[in-house]
Structures are given as structure tokens and as C-alpha cells.
PDB file of the backbone (N, CA, C, O) and the ligand in Angstrom, with CONECT records:
HET     ZN  A 101       1
ATOM      1  N   MET A   1     148.288 118.575 187.810  1.00  0.00           N
ATOM      2  CA  MET A   1     148.701 118.928 189.159  1.00  0.00           C
ATOM      3  C   MET A   1     148.327 120.386 189.460  1.00  0.00           C
ATOM      4  O   MET A   1     148.655 121.296 188.699  1.00  0.00           O
ATOM      5  N   LEU A   2     147.648 120.578 190.564  1.00  0.00           N
ATOM      6  CA  LEU A   2     147.239 121.916 190.934  1.00  0.00           C
ATOM      7  C   LEU A   2     148.298 122.588 191.772  1.00  0.00           C
ATOM      8  O   LEU A   2     148.713 122.044 192.796  1.00  0.00           O
ATOM      9  N   VAL A   3     148.737 123.740 191.368  1.00  0.00           N
ATOM     10  CA  VAL A   3     149.719 124.468 192.169  1.00  0.00           C
ATOM     11  C   VAL A   3     149.152 125.836 192.545  1.00  0.00           C
ATOM     12  O   VAL A   3     148.261 126.377 191.889  1.00  0.00           O
ATOM     13  N   LYS A   4     149.711 126.366 193.629  1.00  0.00           N
ATOM     14  CA  LYS A   4     149.239 127.681 194.099  1.00  0.00           C
ATOM     15  C   LYS A   4     150.302 128.735 193.801  1.00  0.00           C
ATOM     16  O   LYS A   4     151.501 128.500 193.955  1.00  0.00           O
ATOM     17  N   CYS A   5     149.837 129.877 193.380  1.00  0.00           N
ATOM     18  CA  CYS A   5     150.727 130.979 193.105  1.00  0.00           C
ATOM     19  C   CYS A   5     151.053 131.669 194.423  1.00  0.00           C
ATOM     20  O   CYS A   5     150.352 132.581 194.859  1.00  0.00           O
ATOM     21  N   ASP A   6     152.143 131.207 195.048  1.00  0.00           N
ATOM     22  CA  ASP A   6     152.497 131.860 196.328  1.00  0.00           C
ATOM     23  C   ASP A   6     153.807 132.619 196.198  1.00  0.00           C
ATOM     24  O   ASP A   6     154.190 133.022 195.099  1.00  0.00           O
ATOM     25  N   GLY A   7     154.473 132.808 197.284  1.00  0.00           N
ATOM     26  CA  GLY A   7     155.644 133.686 197.260  1.00  0.00           C
ATOM     27  C   GLY A   7     155.207 135.063 197.662  1.00  0.00           C
ATOM     28  O   GLY A   7     154.012 135.310 197.826  1.00  0.00           O
ATOM     29  N   LYS A   8     156.149 135.972 197.827  1.00  0.00           N
ATOM     30  CA  LYS A   8     155.791 137.251 198.416  1.00  0.00           C
ATOM     31  C   LYS A   8     154.926 138.134 197.495  1.00  0.00           C
ATOM     32  O   LYS A   8     154.155 138.955 197.992  1.00  0.00           O
ATOM     33  N   ASP A   9     155.038 137.985 196.188  1.00  0.00           N
ATOM     34  CA  ASP A   9     154.178 138.802 195.308  1.00  0.00           C
ATOM     35  C   ASP A   9     153.259 137.950 194.456  1.00  0.00           C
ATOM     36  O   ASP A   9     152.809 138.370 193.389  1.00  0.00           O
ATOM     37  N   GLY A  10     152.984 136.735 194.945  1.00  0.00           N
ATOM     38  CA  GLY A  10     152.061 135.857 194.225  1.00  0.00           C
ATOM     39  C   GLY A  10     150.620 136.262 194.443  1.00  0.00           C
ATOM     40  O   GLY A  10     150.320 136.953 195.416  1.00  0.00           O
ATOM     41  N   CYS A  11     149.712 135.846 193.558  1.00  0.00           N
ATOM     42  CA  CYS A  11     148.310 136.235 193.654  1.00  0.00           C
ATOM     43  C   CYS A  11     147.497 135.259 194.490  1.00  0.00           C
ATOM     44  O   CYS A  11     146.322 135.507 194.763  1.00  0.00           O
ATOM     45  N   LYS A  12     148.128 134.119 194.912  1.00  0.00           N
ATOM     46  CA  LYS A  12     147.495 133.108 195.763  1.00  0.00           C
ATOM     47  C   LYS A  12     146.392 132.314 195.047  1.00  0.00           C
ATOM     48  O   LYS A  12     145.664 131.552 195.683  1.00  0.00           O
ATOM     49  N   GLU A  13     146.275 132.491 193.754  1.00  0.00           N
ATOM     50  CA  GLU A  13     145.305 131.695 193.001  1.00  0.00           C
ATOM     51  C   GLU A  13     145.907 130.309 192.707  1.00  0.00           C
ATOM     52  O   GLU A  13     147.126 130.151 192.645  1.00  0.00           O
ATOM     53  N   SER A  14     145.038 129.324 192.529  1.00  0.00           N
ATOM     54  CA  SER A  14     145.516 128.001 192.126  1.00  0.00           C
ATOM     55  C   SER A  14     145.371 127.846 190.620  1.00  0.00           C
ATOM     56  O   SER A  14     144.463 128.414 190.013  1.00  0.00           O
ATOM     57  N   PHE A  15     146.264 127.077 190.026  1.00  0.00           N
ATOM     58  CA  PHE A  15     146.137 126.792 188.616  1.00  0.00           C
ATOM     59  C   PHE A  15     146.702 125.442 188.298  1.00  0.00           C
ATOM     60  O   PHE A  15     147.452 124.868 189.086  1.00  0.00           O
ATOM     61  N   ASP A  16     146.339 124.926 187.129  1.00  0.00           N
ATOM     62  CA  ASP A  16     146.749 123.603 186.726  1.00  0.00           C
ATOM     63  C   ASP A  16     148.135 123.681 186.095  1.00  0.00           C
ATOM     64  O   ASP A  16     148.333 124.323 185.063  1.00  0.00           O
ATOM     65  N   PHE A  17     149.086 123.013 186.740  1.00  0.00           N
ATOM     66  CA  PHE A  17     150.465 123.039 186.251  1.00  0.00           C
ATOM     67  C   PHE A  17     150.596 122.115 185.046  1.00  0.00           C
ATOM     68  O   PHE A  17     150.349 120.912 185.143  1.00  0.00           O
ATOM     69  N   LYS A  18     150.991 122.695 183.897  1.00  0.00           N
ATOM     70  CA  LYS A  18     151.031 121.891 182.685  1.00  0.00           C
ATOM     71  C   LYS A  18     152.432 121.519 182.224  1.00  0.00           C
ATOM     72  O   LYS A  18     152.601 120.928 181.157  1.00  0.00           O
ATOM     73  N   GLY A  19     153.420 121.858 183.010  1.00  0.00           N
ATOM     74  CA  GLY A  19     154.795 121.535 182.637  1.00  0.00           C
ATOM     75  C   GLY A  19     155.660 122.773 182.568  1.00  0.00           C
ATOM     76  O   GLY A  19     155.173 123.903 182.550  1.00  0.00           O
ATOM     77  N   PHE A  20     156.940 122.531 182.530  1.00  0.00           N
ATOM     78  CA  PHE A  20     157.887 123.645 182.560  1.00  0.00           C
ATOM     79  C   PHE A  20     158.116 124.240 181.174  1.00  0.00           C
ATOM     80  O   PHE A  20     158.002 123.558 180.155  1.00  0.00           O
ATOM     81  N   GLU A  21     158.440 125.519 181.166  1.00  0.00           N
ATOM     82  CA  GLU A  21     158.885 126.183 179.958  1.00  0.00           C
ATOM     83  C   GLU A  21     160.398 126.272 180.037  1.00  0.00           C
ATOM     84  O   GLU A  21     160.968 126.358 181.125  1.00  0.00           O
ATOM     85  N   VAL A  22     161.045 126.251 178.886  1.00  0.00           N
ATOM     86  CA  VAL A  22     162.509 126.417 178.870  1.00  0.00           C
ATOM     87  C   VAL A  22     162.843 127.611 178.004  1.00  0.00           C
ATOM     88  O   VAL A  22     162.391 127.712 176.864  1.00  0.00           O
ATOM     89  N   GLU A  23     163.624 128.500 178.541  1.00  0.00           N
ATOM     90  CA  GLU A  23     164.047 129.670 177.790  1.00  0.00           C
ATOM     91  C   GLU A  23     165.558 129.691 177.687  1.00  0.00           C
ATOM     92  O   GLU A  23     166.254 129.487 178.682  1.00  0.00           O
ATOM     93  N   LYS A  24     166.074 129.939 176.488  1.00  0.00           N
ATOM     94  CA  LYS A  24     167.516 130.014 176.309  1.00  0.00           C
ATOM     95  C   LYS A  24     168.024 131.398 176.625  1.00  0.00           C
ATOM     96  O   LYS A  24     167.533 132.394 176.092  1.00  0.00           O
ATOM     97  N   LEU A  25     169.019 131.453 177.502  1.00  0.00           N
ATOM     98  CA  LEU A  25     169.644 132.743 177.848  1.00  0.00           C
ATOM     99  C   LEU A  25     171.022 132.782 177.198  1.00  0.00           C
ATOM    100  O   LEU A  25     171.388 131.897 176.425  1.00  0.00           O
ATOM    101  N   ASP A  26     171.767 133.817 177.525  1.00  0.00           N
ATOM    102  CA  ASP A  26     173.138 133.927 176.954  1.00  0.00           C
ATOM    103  C   ASP A  26     174.036 132.848 177.552  1.00  0.00           C
ATOM    104  O   ASP A  26     173.705 132.223 178.560  1.00  0.00           O
ATOM    105  N   ASN A  27     175.159 132.654 176.913  1.00  0.00           N
ATOM    106  CA  ASN A  27     176.207 131.718 177.377  1.00  0.00           C
ATOM    107  C   ASN A  27     175.679 130.285 177.529  1.00  0.00           C
ATOM    108  O   ASN A  27     176.106 129.560 178.427  1.00  0.00           O
ATOM    109  N   ASP A  28     174.764 129.883 176.662  1.00  0.00           N
ATOM    110  CA  ASP A  28     174.271 128.502 176.676  1.00  0.00           C
ATOM    111  C   ASP A  28     173.543 128.143 177.962  1.00  0.00           C
ATOM    112  O   ASP A  28     173.428 126.968 178.314  1.00  0.00           O
ATOM    113  N   ILE A  29     173.054 129.159 178.661  1.00  0.00           N
ATOM    114  CA  ILE A  29     172.322 128.885 179.877  1.00  0.00           C
ATOM    115  C   ILE A  29     170.838 128.719 179.549  1.00  0.00           C
ATOM    116  O   ILE A  29     170.301 129.492 178.756  1.00  0.00           O
ATOM    117  N   GLU A  30     170.183 127.758 180.125  1.00  0.00           N
ATOM    118  CA  GLU A  30     168.761 127.574 179.931  1.00  0.00           C
ATOM    119  C   GLU A  30     168.032 127.742 181.251  1.00  0.00           C
ATOM    120  O   GLU A  30     168.437 127.219 182.289  1.00  0.00           O
ATOM    121  N   LYS A  31     166.943 128.490 181.174  1.00  0.00           N
ATOM    122  CA  LYS A  31     166.131 128.735 182.356  1.00  0.00           C
ATOM    123  C   LYS A  31     164.893 127.830 182.297  1.00  0.00           C
ATOM    124  O   LYS A  31     164.186 127.813 181.289  1.00  0.00           O
ATOM    125  N   THR A  32     164.639 127.103 183.339  1.00  0.00           N
ATOM    126  CA  THR A  32     163.460 126.252 183.398  1.00  0.00           C
ATOM    127  C   THR A  32     162.497 126.889 184.405  1.00  0.00           C
ATOM    128  O   THR A  32     162.853 127.115 185.561  1.00  0.00           O
ATOM    129  N   TYR A  33     161.277 127.174 183.951  1.00  0.00           N
ATOM    130  CA  TYR A  33     160.363 127.952 184.771  1.00  0.00           C
ATOM    131  C   TYR A  33     158.904 127.683 184.369  1.00  0.00           C
ATOM    132  O   TYR A  33     158.639 127.013 183.372  1.00  0.00           O
ATOM    133  N   PHE A  34     157.980 128.208 185.149  1.00  0.00           N
ATOM    134  CA  PHE A  34     156.595 128.226 184.714  1.00  0.00           C
ATOM    135  C   PHE A  34     155.972 129.527 185.157  1.00  0.00           C
ATOM    136  O   PHE A  34     156.506 130.223 186.020  1.00  0.00           O
ATOM    137  N   ILE A  35     154.842 129.852 184.566  1.00  0.00           N
ATOM    138  CA  ILE A  35     154.234 131.162 184.790  1.00  0.00           C
ATOM    139  C   ILE A  35     152.806 131.014 185.272  1.00  0.00           C
ATOM    140  O   ILE A  35     152.053 130.186 184.759  1.00  0.00           O
ATOM    141  N   CYS A  36     152.433 131.818 186.261  1.00  0.00           N
ATOM    142  CA  CYS A  36     151.050 131.809 186.745  1.00  0.00           C
ATOM    143  C   CYS A  36     150.146 132.474 185.722  1.00  0.00           C
ATOM    144  O   CYS A  36     150.365 133.631 185.364  1.00  0.00           O
ATOM    145  N   PRO A  37     149.106 131.739 185.233  1.00  0.00           N
ATOM    146  CA  PRO A  37     148.258 132.307 184.188  1.00  0.00           C
ATOM    147  C   PRO A  37     147.381 133.452 184.713  1.00  0.00           C
ATOM    148  O   PRO A  37     146.819 134.212 183.925  1.00  0.00           O
ATOM    149  N   HIS A  38     147.265 133.574 186.023  1.00  0.00           N
ATOM    150  CA  HIS A  38     146.414 134.642 186.586  1.00  0.00           C
ATOM    151  C   HIS A  38     147.131 135.987 186.613  1.00  0.00           C
ATOM    152  O   HIS A  38     146.600 136.994 186.143  1.00  0.00           O
ATOM    153  N   CYS A  39     148.338 135.995 187.165  1.00  0.00           N
ATOM    154  CA  CYS A  39     149.030 137.263 187.351  1.00  0.00           C
ATOM    155  C   CYS A  39     150.329 137.359 186.561  1.00  0.00           C
ATOM    156  O   CYS A  39     150.965 138.412 186.533  1.00  0.00           O
ATOM    157  N   GLY A  40     150.719 136.268 185.924  1.00  0.00           N
ATOM    158  CA  GLY A  40     151.928 136.311 185.110  1.00  0.00           C
ATOM    159  C   GLY A  40     153.231 136.193 185.877  1.00  0.00           C
ATOM    160  O   GLY A  40     154.317 136.382 185.329  1.00  0.00           O
ATOM    161  N   LYS A  41     153.096 135.869 187.183  1.00  0.00           N
ATOM    162  CA  LYS A  41     154.324 135.719 187.974  1.00  0.00           C
ATOM    163  C   LYS A  41     155.127 134.515 187.488  1.00  0.00           C
ATOM    164  O   LYS A  41     154.588 133.452 187.180  1.00  0.00           O
ATOM    165  N   GLU A  42     156.441 134.733 187.434  1.00  0.00           N
ATOM    166  CA  GLU A  42     157.334 133.685 186.938  1.00  0.00           C
ATOM    167  C   GLU A  42     157.954 132.916 188.101  1.00  0.00           C
ATOM    168  O   GLU A  42     158.516 133.495 189.030  1.00  0.00           O
ATOM    169  N   PHE A  43     157.834 131.611 188.019  1.00  0.00           N
ATOM    170  CA  PHE A  43     158.438 130.744 189.048  1.00  0.00           C
ATOM    171  C   PHE A  43     159.643 130.038 188.426  1.00  0.00           C
ATOM    172  O   PHE A  43     159.478 129.157 187.582  1.00  0.00           O
ATOM    173  N   ILE A  44     160.833 130.414 188.834  1.00  0.00           N
ATOM    174  CA  ILE A  44     162.026 129.797 188.271  1.00  0.00           C
ATOM    175  C   ILE A  44     162.355 128.536 189.048  1.00  0.00           C
ATOM    176  O   ILE A  44     162.513 128.567 190.268  1.00  0.00           O
ATOM    177  N   SER A  45     162.458 127.416 188.323  1.00  0.00           N
ATOM    178  CA  SER A  45     162.784 126.154 188.982  1.00  0.00           C
ATOM    179  C   SER A  45     164.284 125.993 189.092  1.00  0.00           C
ATOM    180  O   SER A  45     164.817 125.749 190.175  1.00  0.00           O
ATOM    181  N   PHE A  46     164.950 126.130 187.982  1.00  0.00           N
ATOM    182  CA  PHE A  46     166.422 126.025 187.996  1.00  0.00           C
ATOM    183  C   PHE A  46     166.994 126.509 186.686  1.00  0.00           C
ATOM    184  O   PHE A  46     166.284 126.678 185.695  1.00  0.00           O
ATOM    185  N   TYR A  47     168.292 126.726 186.703  1.00  0.00           N
ATOM    186  CA  TYR A  47     169.029 127.059 185.496  1.00  0.00           C
ATOM    187  C   TYR A  47     169.982 125.908 185.196  1.00  0.00           C
ATOM    188  O   TYR A  47     170.476 125.247 186.109  1.00  0.00           O
ATOM    189  N   THR A  48     170.235 125.676 183.929  1.00  0.00           N
ATOM    190  CA  THR A  48     171.275 124.734 183.580  1.00  0.00           C
ATOM    191  C   THR A  48     172.235 125.375 182.587  1.00  0.00           C
ATOM    192  O   THR A  48     171.829 126.211 181.779  1.00  0.00           O
ATOM    193  N   ASP A  49     173.494 124.991 182.641  1.00  0.00           N
ATOM    194  CA  ASP A  49     174.447 125.387 181.600  1.00  0.00           C
ATOM    195  C   ASP A  49     174.963 124.116 180.952  1.00  0.00           C
ATOM    196  O   ASP A  49     174.520 123.019 181.290  1.00  0.00           O
ATOM    197  N   THR A  50     175.874 124.257 180.045  1.00  0.00           N
ATOM    198  CA  THR A  50     176.371 123.100 179.269  1.00  0.00           C
ATOM    199  C   THR A  50     176.906 122.034 180.220  1.00  0.00           C
ATOM    200  O   THR A  50     176.636 120.845 180.050  1.00  0.00           O
ATOM    201  N   CYS A  51     177.660 122.468 181.213  1.00  0.00           N
ATOM    202  CA  CYS A  51     178.273 121.547 182.152  1.00  0.00           C
ATOM    203  C   CYS A  51     177.224 120.754 182.933  1.00  0.00           C
ATOM    204  O   CYS A  51     177.347 119.539 183.083  1.00  0.00           O
ATOM    205  N   ILE A  52     176.211 121.430 183.420  1.00  0.00           N
ATOM    206  CA  ILE A  52     175.143 120.740 184.190  1.00  0.00           C
ATOM    207  C   ILE A  52     174.387 119.796 183.302  1.00  0.00           C
ATOM    208  O   ILE A  52     174.087 118.673 183.708  1.00  0.00           O
ATOM    209  N   ARG A  53     174.063 120.229 182.074  1.00  0.00           N
ATOM    210  CA  ARG A  53     173.311 119.343 181.163  1.00  0.00           C
ATOM    211  C   ARG A  53     174.129 118.117 180.797  1.00  0.00           C
ATOM    212  O   ARG A  53     173.574 117.036 180.601  1.00  0.00           O
ATOM    213  N   LYS A  54     175.443 118.275 180.702  1.00  0.00           N
ATOM    214  CA  LYS A  54     176.317 117.138 180.403  1.00  0.00           C
ATOM    215  C   LYS A  54     176.225 116.120 181.529  1.00  0.00           C
ATOM    216  O   LYS A  54     176.135 114.917 181.285  1.00  0.00           O
ATOM    217  N   LYS A  55     176.249 116.608 182.759  1.00  0.00           N
ATOM    218  CA  LYS A  55     176.130 115.720 183.911  1.00  0.00           C
ATOM    219  C   LYS A  55     174.793 115.031 183.958  1.00  0.00           C
ATOM    220  O   LYS A  55     174.694 113.860 184.323  1.00  0.00           O
ATOM    221  N   GLN A  56     173.755 115.771 183.582  1.00  0.00           N
ATOM    222  CA  GLN A  56     172.401 115.161 183.558  1.00  0.00           C
ATOM    223  C   GLN A  56     172.340 114.047 182.516  1.00  0.00           C
ATOM    224  O   GLN A  56     171.710 113.010 182.727  1.00  0.00           O
ATOM    225  N   GLU A  57     173.016 114.288 181.376  1.00  0.00           N
ATOM    226  CA  GLU A  57     173.117 113.263 180.331  1.00  0.00           C
ATOM    227  C   GLU A  57     173.807 112.024 180.887  1.00  0.00           C
ATOM    228  O   GLU A  57     173.369 110.893 180.677  1.00  0.00           O
ATOM    229  N   LEU A  58     174.911 112.277 181.609  1.00  0.00           N
ATOM    230  CA  LEU A  58     175.680 111.184 182.178  1.00  0.00           C
ATOM    231  C   LEU A  58     174.848 110.286 183.060  1.00  0.00           C
ATOM    232  O   LEU A  58     174.931 109.060 182.987  1.00  0.00           O
ATOM    233  N   ILE A  59     174.037 110.921 183.902  1.00  0.00           N
ATOM    234  CA  ILE A  59     173.204 110.184 184.856  1.00  0.00           C
ATOM    235  C   ILE A  59     172.340 109.145 184.121  1.00  0.00           C
ATOM    236  O   ILE A  59     172.136 108.032 184.606  1.00  0.00           O
ATOM    237  N   ARG A  60     171.849 109.531 182.964  1.00  0.00           N
ATOM    238  CA  ARG A  60     170.962 108.614 182.233  1.00  0.00           C
ATOM    239  C   ARG A  60     171.684 107.345 181.801  1.00  0.00           C
ATOM    240  O   ARG A  60     171.055 106.307 181.593  1.00  0.00           O
ATOM    241  N   GLY A  61     173.013 107.429 181.665  1.00  0.00           N
ATOM    242  CA  GLY A  61     173.771 106.265 181.211  1.00  0.00           C
ATOM    243  C   GLY A  61     174.366 105.446 182.347  1.00  0.00           C
ATOM    244  O   GLY A  61     174.969 104.398 182.115  1.00  0.00           O
ATOM    245  N   ILE A  62     174.196 105.922 183.565  1.00  0.00           N
ATOM    246  CA  ILE A  62     174.831 105.272 184.724  1.00  0.00           C
ATOM    247  C   ILE A  62     173.910 104.265 185.390  1.00  0.00           C
ATOM    248  O   ILE A  62     172.717 104.524 185.546  1.00  0.00           O
ATOM    249  N   VAL A  63     174.441 103.137 185.776  1.00  0.00           N
ATOM    250  CA  VAL A  63     173.621 102.155 186.503  1.00  0.00           C
ATOM    251  C   VAL A  63     173.942 102.129 187.994  1.00  0.00           C
ATOM    252  O   VAL A  63     173.130 101.706 188.816  1.00  0.00           O
ATOM    253  N   SER A  64     175.160 102.598 188.324  1.00  0.00           N
ATOM    254  CA  SER A  64     175.596 102.554 189.718  1.00  0.00           C
ATOM    255  C   SER A  64     174.902 103.626 190.557  1.00  0.00           C
ATOM    256  O   SER A  64     174.964 104.820 190.261  1.00  0.00           O
ATOM    257  N   GLU A  65     174.255 103.163 191.593  1.00  0.00           N
ATOM    258  CA  GLU A  65     173.478 104.045 192.473  1.00  0.00           C
ATOM    259  C   GLU A  65     174.337 105.129 193.118  1.00  0.00           C
ATOM    260  O   GLU A  65     173.919 106.281 193.230  1.00  0.00           O
ATOM    261  N   SER A  66     175.558 104.741 193.546  1.00  0.00           N
ATOM    262  CA  SER A  66     176.437 105.695 194.245  1.00  0.00           C
ATOM    263  C   SER A  66     176.963 106.765 193.286  1.00  0.00           C
ATOM    264  O   SER A  66     177.120 107.925 193.666  1.00  0.00           O
ATOM    265  N   GLU A  67     177.231 106.366 192.044  1.00  0.00           N
ATOM    266  CA  GLU A  67     177.697 107.335 191.045  1.00  0.00           C
ATOM    267  C   GLU A  67     176.600 108.378 190.763  1.00  0.00           C
ATOM    268  O   GLU A  67     176.869 109.574 190.649  1.00  0.00           O
ATOM    269  N   ILE A  68     175.375 107.891 190.656  1.00  0.00           N
ATOM    270  CA  ILE A  68     174.239 108.771 190.398  1.00  0.00           C
ATOM    271  C   ILE A  68     174.072 109.765 191.544  1.00  0.00           C
ATOM    272  O   ILE A  68     173.852 110.959 191.342  1.00  0.00           O
ATOM    273  N   LYS A  69     174.187 109.222 192.752  1.00  0.00           N
ATOM    274  CA  LYS A  69     174.039 110.082 193.940  1.00  0.00           C
ATOM    275  C   LYS A  69     175.090 111.183 193.915  1.00  0.00           C
ATOM    276  O   LYS A  69     174.794 112.349 194.178  1.00  0.00           O
ATOM    277  N   LYS A  70     176.309 110.801 193.599  1.00  0.00           N
ATOM    278  CA  LYS A  70     177.424 111.740 193.588  1.00  0.00           C
ATOM    279  C   LYS A  70     177.182 112.828 192.548  1.00  0.00           C
ATOM    280  O   LYS A  70     177.368 114.014 192.820  1.00  0.00           O
ATOM    281  N   LEU A  71     176.765 112.410 191.352  1.00  0.00           N
ATOM    282  CA  LEU A  71     176.536 113.386 190.278  1.00  0.00           C
ATOM    283  C   LEU A  71     175.371 114.321 190.601  1.00  0.00           C
ATOM    284  O   LEU A  71     175.421 115.519 190.321  1.00  0.00           O
ATOM    285  N   LYS A  72     174.327 113.752 191.194  1.00  0.00           N
ATOM    286  CA  LYS A  72     173.167 114.567 191.527  1.00  0.00           C
ATOM    287  C   LYS A  72     173.529 115.653 192.534  1.00  0.00           C
ATOM    288  O   LYS A  72     173.028 116.777 192.482  1.00  0.00           O
ATOM    289  N   LYS A  73     174.402 115.284 193.435  1.00  0.00           N
ATOM    290  CA  LYS A  73     174.897 116.231 194.449  1.00  0.00           C
ATOM    291  C   LYS A  73     175.645 117.354 193.758  1.00  0.00           C
ATOM    292  O   LYS A  73     175.454 118.530 194.067  1.00  0.00           O
ATOM    293  N   GLU A  74     176.497 116.977 192.820  1.00  0.00           N
ATOM    294  CA  GLU A  74     177.272 117.944 192.059  1.00  0.00           C
ATOM    295  C   GLU A  74     176.365 118.857 191.284  1.00  0.00           C
ATOM    296  O   GLU A  74     176.576 120.069 191.253  1.00  0.00           O
ATOM    297  N   ILE A  75     175.357 118.292 190.657  1.00  0.00           N
ATOM    298  CA  ILE A  75     174.431 119.095 189.859  1.00  0.00           C
ATOM    299  C   ILE A  75     173.681 120.106 190.697  1.00  0.00           C
ATOM    300  O   ILE A  75     173.512 121.261 190.306  1.00  0.00           O
ATOM    301  N   ALA A  76     173.227 119.645 191.875  1.00  0.00           N
ATOM    302  CA  ALA A  76     172.517 120.554 192.769  1.00  0.00           C
ATOM    303  C   ALA A  76     173.405 121.734 193.166  1.00  0.00           C
ATOM    304  O   ALA A  76     172.953 122.875 193.263  1.00  0.00           O
ATOM    305  N   LYS A  77     174.663 121.425 193.389  1.00  0.00           N
ATOM    306  CA  LYS A  77     175.628 122.467 193.769  1.00  0.00           C
ATOM    307  C   LYS A  77     175.835 123.428 192.586  1.00  0.00           C
ATOM    308  O   LYS A  77     175.812 124.648 192.748  1.00  0.00           O
ATOM    309  N   ASP A  78     176.035 122.855 191.412  1.00  0.00           N
ATOM    310  CA  ASP A  78     176.242 123.672 190.204  1.00  0.00           C
ATOM    311  C   ASP A  78     175.039 124.588 189.945  1.00  0.00           C
ATOM    312  O   ASP A  78     175.190 125.764 189.617  1.00  0.00           O
ATOM    313  N   MET A  79     173.822 124.002 190.105  1.00  0.00           N
ATOM    314  CA  MET A  79     172.618 124.786 189.844  1.00  0.00           C
ATOM    315  C   MET A  79     172.498 125.959 190.777  1.00  0.00           C
ATOM    316  O   MET A  79     172.087 127.050 190.381  1.00  0.00           O
ATOM    317  N   LYS A  80     172.862 125.727 192.027  1.00  0.00           N
ATOM    318  CA  LYS A  80     172.786 126.797 193.026  1.00  0.00           C
ATOM    319  C   LYS A  80     173.730 127.934 192.655  1.00  0.00           C
ATOM    320  O   LYS A  80     173.381 129.113 192.710  1.00  0.00           O
ATOM    321  N   LYS A  81     174.930 127.532 192.278  1.00  0.00           N
ATOM    322  CA  LYS A  81     175.950 128.494 191.895  1.00  0.00           C
ATOM    323  C   LYS A  81     175.500 129.274 190.657  1.00  0.00           C
ATOM    324  O   LYS A  81     175.614 130.498 190.600  1.00  0.00           O
ATOM    325  N   LEU A  82     174.990 128.539 189.672  1.00  0.00           N
ATOM    326  CA  LEU A  82     174.583 129.164 188.417  1.00  0.00           C
ATOM    327  C   LEU A  82     173.415 130.115 188.627  1.00  0.00           C
ATOM    328  O   LEU A  82     173.378 131.198 188.044  1.00  0.00           O
ATOM    329  N   ARG A  83     172.476 129.716 189.448  1.00  0.00           N
ATOM    330  CA  ARG A  83     171.299 130.551 189.723  1.00  0.00           C
ATOM    331  C   ARG A  83     171.744 131.896 190.334  1.00  0.00           C
ATOM    332  O   ARG A  83     171.256 132.964 189.964  1.00  0.00           O
ATOM    333  N   LYS A  84     172.678 131.798 191.272  1.00  0.00           N
ATOM    334  CA  LYS A  84     173.201 132.984 191.912  1.00  0.00           C
ATOM    335  C   LYS A  84     173.839 133.910 190.860  1.00  0.00           C
ATOM    336  O   LYS A  84     173.639 135.125 190.856  1.00  0.00           O
ATOM    337  N   LYS A  85     174.614 133.274 189.973  1.00  0.00           N
ATOM    338  CA  LYS A  85     175.330 134.031 188.967  1.00  0.00           C
ATOM    339  C   LYS A  85     174.339 134.717 188.011  1.00  0.00           C
ATOM    340  O   LYS A  85     174.455 135.913 187.741  1.00  0.00           O
ATOM    341  N   VAL A  86     173.373 133.955 187.507  1.00  0.00           N
ATOM    342  CA  VAL A  86     172.412 134.470 186.529  1.00  0.00           C
ATOM    343  C   VAL A  86     171.597 135.597 187.118  1.00  0.00           C
ATOM    344  O   VAL A  86     171.430 136.655 186.512  1.00  0.00           O
ATOM    345  N   GLU A  87     171.089 135.347 188.326  1.00  0.00           N
ATOM    346  CA  GLU A  87     170.171 136.332 188.918  1.00  0.00           C
ATOM    347  C   GLU A  87     170.919 137.585 189.382  1.00  0.00           C
ATOM    348  O   GLU A  87     170.325 138.661 189.452  1.00  0.00           O
ATOM    349  N   ALA A  88     172.185 137.467 189.691  1.00  0.00           N
ATOM    350  CA  ALA A  88     172.988 138.624 190.022  1.00  0.00           C
ATOM    351  C   ALA A  88     173.171 139.483 188.780  1.00  0.00           C
ATOM    352  O   ALA A  88     173.251 140.708 188.859  1.00  0.00           O
ATOM    353  N   GLY A  89     173.236 138.820 187.639  1.00  0.00           N
ATOM    354  CA  GLY A  89     173.422 139.544 186.370  1.00  0.00           C
ATOM    355  C   GLY A  89     172.145 140.216 185.921  1.00  0.00           C
ATOM    356  O   GLY A  89     172.195 141.261 185.272  1.00  0.00           O
ATOM    357  N   ILE A  90     170.981 139.631 186.259  1.00  0.00           N
ATOM    358  CA  ILE A  90     169.707 140.161 185.811  1.00  0.00           C
ATOM    359  C   ILE A  90     169.354 141.420 186.602  1.00  0.00           C
ATOM    360  O   ILE A  90     168.910 142.423 186.042  1.00  0.00           O
ATOM    361  N   LYS A  91     169.563 141.340 187.920  1.00  0.00           N
ATOM    362  CA  LYS A  91     169.161 142.462 188.736  1.00  0.00           C
ATOM    363  C   LYS A  91     170.172 143.608 188.759  1.00  0.00           C
ATOM    364  O   LYS A  91     169.942 144.620 189.420  1.00  0.00           O
TER     365      LYS A  91
HETATM  366 ZN    ZN A 101     149.525 134.406 190.266  1.00  0.00          ZN2+
END
């Protein structure tokens, strides 16, 4: 998959996306991201913590469509909250 390095400080070059990298941070938080090979810009996709990963595990075992929907909504909310928290700590 070809992706473009955009965003406000991206180099605008295209590159072949080969998959996400995962980096372990403090407090059991994992950062999922990829890096532009041209300029080294980091694109953060999302963060997960133990709670979010547990919910993701749960989804795999669920057959009910409505349960999955509900959990996915929760996860999205958790990820947003976590991202705010992590990035506030970094900067
Ligand atoms: Zn770039």
C-alpha cells in the first residue's frame, strides 16, 4: 500500500507502507506507529493500554454484532483518552 508523508511537517513523499511498528512505553502502554523512510517523520496510529488490549481480546471471542459494536465504541473512546494522556506527558 502506497502512503504519502503528509501532515504539517511531512516531506510529501510517497512510500510503501509495510505495516505498523509497536513500541512499549511506560505503564504497559503500547504505541502503534509507522515512520516515513524519507524524512523519519513518525505517524502515530493509536495507543493501547492493558484495558484497551483486554477489550480487543474480548472482541475476538464475541459473535454478537451488537456487543462488538459496543466494545469497539468503548475502545475508540479509550484510545482517544489514552492518546491525550500520553502525548500530554511527552510534550
Ligand atoms: Zn516524510
